N, C-alpha and C positions, 0 to 999 in steps of 0.2 A: 067778240071781235074787237081788236084794238087797232085804231087808226091814228097816225101821227096828226095832231091838230095844232093850230097856232098856240094854244095854251100849253102845249108840251115842250115848246122850244124856248130857249133863252135868247130873246131877240130885243135888242135895243136899237130903235130906228135912228137914234142920233149918233151913237157910237157903236158901230158894229164890227166885231172882230171875227175872223174866220173860225169856224168850228174846229176844235182839235179833238179827234176821236180818243176816247179813253182806252188805254191799252188793257186788255184783259189780263188779270193776274194769274189765270190758270195756264198751265203749259202741258202739252202732251209729249212726254218723253218716251212713251211705250214703243212707238214705231222707231224713233231715233236710236233707242238702245237695242233694238232687235228682239224685244220681248214679243211684240206682235208683228207677224210677217205675212205677206201674201201667200196663201196656200194654193198650190196648183190644183189640187183635187176640188177644193171649194170653188175656185174661180171658174173651173170648167162646168160647174153645176149650178152656179148662182142664178143663171138665167133659164134654168130648166123647168120642167113641169113640177108642180107641187111645192109646198113650203118647207118640207124637210127632205134631207138627202142622206142616204146611207153610205158610209165609207167603210168597206170591209178591210180587214187586216189579218195577216198571219200572226198567230201567237208565237211566243218564243218557245224553242225546244226545251223540254224538261231536262235540266242539267243536274238533277239530284242524285244520279247514279249511273252506273255503266255495267256491262257484262264482264265476267271473268272468263277468259278463254280457257278451253279444255281440249283434250284429245278424245273425249267420249263421243262416239258416233251417234249415241242415243240422246245426247243432250242438244236441244235445239234452242237457239235464242229467240226470244219474242220481240219482234220489231216494235218500236215506238211509232207514233204518228205525230203529225203537226195539226194543231187545231186552228180554228179561225174565230174571229170576233167581229163586231161591227160598232162603229161610232155613228152617231146621228147628229147632224147639224141642222140648225133652224134658220130660215131666211127671214129677214126683217124688212118690213115695208114702212118707211118713215117719210115724213114731209114736214115742212113748216112754210108759213106765208107771212109776209110783212106788207103793210099797207100805209099809204100816205095820201093826204089830200093835196090836190094840185095847187090849191090856194096858198099852202105853206111855202112851196118853192117860188111861187109868183111873188109872194110878199118878201121873202128873204133875198131875192135876186139871184146872186151867183151860187148860193148855198142850196143844195138839193137833198132833202132827206132820203130819197130813194137811192141816190148815189152813195150816201153814207151807209145805208143799209147794205147795198150790194157789195161794198168794199169790206164788209165784216162777215158775210155769210160763210166764207171759207173757214174763218176762225170759229164761227158758231158750230160748224159741222165737226171741226177738230175736237171741240169740247164734247159734242155728243158722242163722237167716236170713243174718246177717253171714258166717258160715262158708262158706255157698254162694257169696256174692258174692266172697269172697276166693279160693275155689277156682276159680271161673269166671275171675277175673282172671288167676290163675296159669296156667290152661289156655290162655288167649289168649296170654299171654307166652311160654309154652313152645312153642306152635304157631308163633309168629312167630320165635322164636329158632332153631328147627329149620329154618326156611325162609328168607325173604328178609331178615329182621331189620330191615325198613324202619320198624317202629314203635318201635325201641329205639335210644337213644343210650347207649353204654357207655364209661365212662372208668376202670373199676375195674382195680385191680392184683391179679393173682392172688396176690401176696405181700402180702395185706391188712395184716398186722402192720407192714409197712414202707411203707404207702401215704403218698404225699405229699399236701400240702394240695390240689393240683390234681386229685388222684384221689378226693377226698372230695366231699361236697356243695358245689357251687359255683353261683353265679348263672349263670355262663356255660354250665355243663352243663344247668341248668334251661332256659335259652333254647334250647339245641341240641335238647333233647328236644321242646320245643314245635315246633321247626322241622321235625320229622318229619311234622307235619300239613300242611306246605306253607302254602298261602294260607288254609287252614281252621283255623289255630291258635286263632283267636278263639272257636271252638266249644268249647274246653276251659275248664272253670270251677272244678274242684276238684283238690286235690293231696293224695294219701294218702301218708304217710311212716311208717316204723318209728320207735319211740320213740328209738332211737339217732340216727337222722337228725334227729328233732325237736330233740334236744339240740344237734346241730351248728348248726341254724338259729337256735336260741335264743342260742347263744354268739356268733353273728354279728350278733345284735340286728336281725334282719330280719323279725320277726313284728309285725304290727299287729292290733289287736283292734277289732271293730265290735260294737255292741250290738244284739241282736235286739229289734225294736220291740215284739214281743208278749210275750216271756218275760223280757226284760231281761238274758239271758245274754250274756256276752262271747264272741264267736266269733273264733277265731284265723284270720288270713289271711296269705298270703305274696304280695306284689306283686299284690294284688287277687284271689288265688285262695283259696277256702275250704280251710283246712288240716284234714285228717283224720289223727289219730294212731292207728295200727293196728299192734299188736304181731304180728299174724298175717301181715303182708306178707312176701313171699319174702325169706329170708336165705340166701344161697348160700355154702357154704364155699369159700374161695380155694384155687386149685390148689396153692399152697405153704403159705400161712398166712392167718390172719384170715378175714374175711368180706366178701361183696359184698351190698349192700342194693339192693333194687328199689323205687324210688319210682314212683308211678303218677299220671298226669294223666288226669282224666276230664272228659267233657262232660256237660252236663245230659241226663239220660235215656239215658246210654250203655248202661245195663242195664235191660231191661224185666222185669217180673215179674207174676205173676197168682196169686191165692189162690183155690183151688177149694174145692168142698164135699165134703170127705171123708165117707164113710159113717160115721155115729155119731162125729162129731168129738171128742166128750167122752163118756166112759163111766166108770161106777164099778162095781166088783164086790166082793161080800162073800162070803168063805168062812167060814161060821159055825163049822165044825168044826176049822179050822186053829188052831194055837196050843193044841192040846188042848182046844178048845171056847171059847177066849177070843175067837177070830175074827181075821181078817186083812182089811184093806181095801185095795183097789187102785184107783188113778186112772189112766186111760188117755186120752191125747190124740193125735189123728191130724191130719196135715196133707197137703194135696194142692197142691203148689206148682209153678210154672213160673218159671225164670229164663233170661234169654237176652240175650247181648251183641248189640247192633244190628250187623248186617252179617255174621253168622256162621251156619254150618250145623252142627247137631249130627249127628255121623256114626254114633254108637252102635258104634264100632269095638271098644272095650274096655270092655264092661259085662258083669259076671259074673251078677248076680242080676236081679231084676225091676225094680230102680230104681237109678240110679247112686249110688255112694258119693261122699263128698267127694273122696277120692283120685282117683276116676274122672272127676269134674268137672274136676280139675286136669291130666288126661292130655291131652297135645297131640294124640294120635291121635283124640280124640273131637271135635275142632273143626276147621273148615275155613272160611277167610275167603271171603266172597262179594262184598264191596264193595271198591272201590278204597281204597287206604290212607287217602287224605285224607277219606274218608267214614266212617271208623271212629273214634269219639270216645274213643280211648285212646292214651296215649303212655307210654313207659317210660324211666326214667333209672336206669342201673345205676352204682353208685359204691361206694366203701369208706366 
């Protein structure tokens, strides 16, 4: 248990300046770019019974052939049929709590640690939201890497410290990663890269900026794809030296999510006798979320407790693809 105590705050009783909250360096662009969107099917079920929900779907018609018409009355066509499949999504039960001793705010006067905490919890949950998307993406990558690998274009050198220019970020590699989508490559719209990869792209002077019509903010793009800079994207140690970076191409709505109604989503608790009578205040926030990559089934293979951890979300064993490759709106480019 962690409690804010007087020893944790920078307090000068003689010269006291108001606290300035440190801006978090992480930013969640996944919802802003449309990669993650509210999914109606998930939203209608996130408050239902059970922790997993099944989403049935119609398979695509087999377009590999057709019948040749004839005038033979004895020749009968054999009708085709349409098949079905199912995706499975998992509900997450999450919470966190923050605590402060009343004596701290009494001593600081106008400065209240609990107010500082409360002003940052929304940003905290945005970061946890992004962490789940990042883990889910890694889980899909790991599942595909362990299987067919048909969603991955890999040019990386295991001896990353000695990688050549052709083994780092290249436009040709980007195009080849797009090509894993076949004729559906136009369904991809956003590109997420590690800051080290972003630096490579900047050095190549390939970034263009467009201005958001509502906010006026300049949005970076690469060949028309919205650029997302994400330091939590997979970085894999090379077999000999250096690192391999995984850049991810997403389609709009590649990841669906739902925000459920947790029991007592926000609660406060006061322990008046703690702190030898000075009192301790606790703020608790709870979330009930669903995240799901379109075209996948959650298998629940490796889950220890009642809700999957971030690491379990990234476990390949917990995901199984249900759609054909060209209908999954993700592609991976692995490079040095």
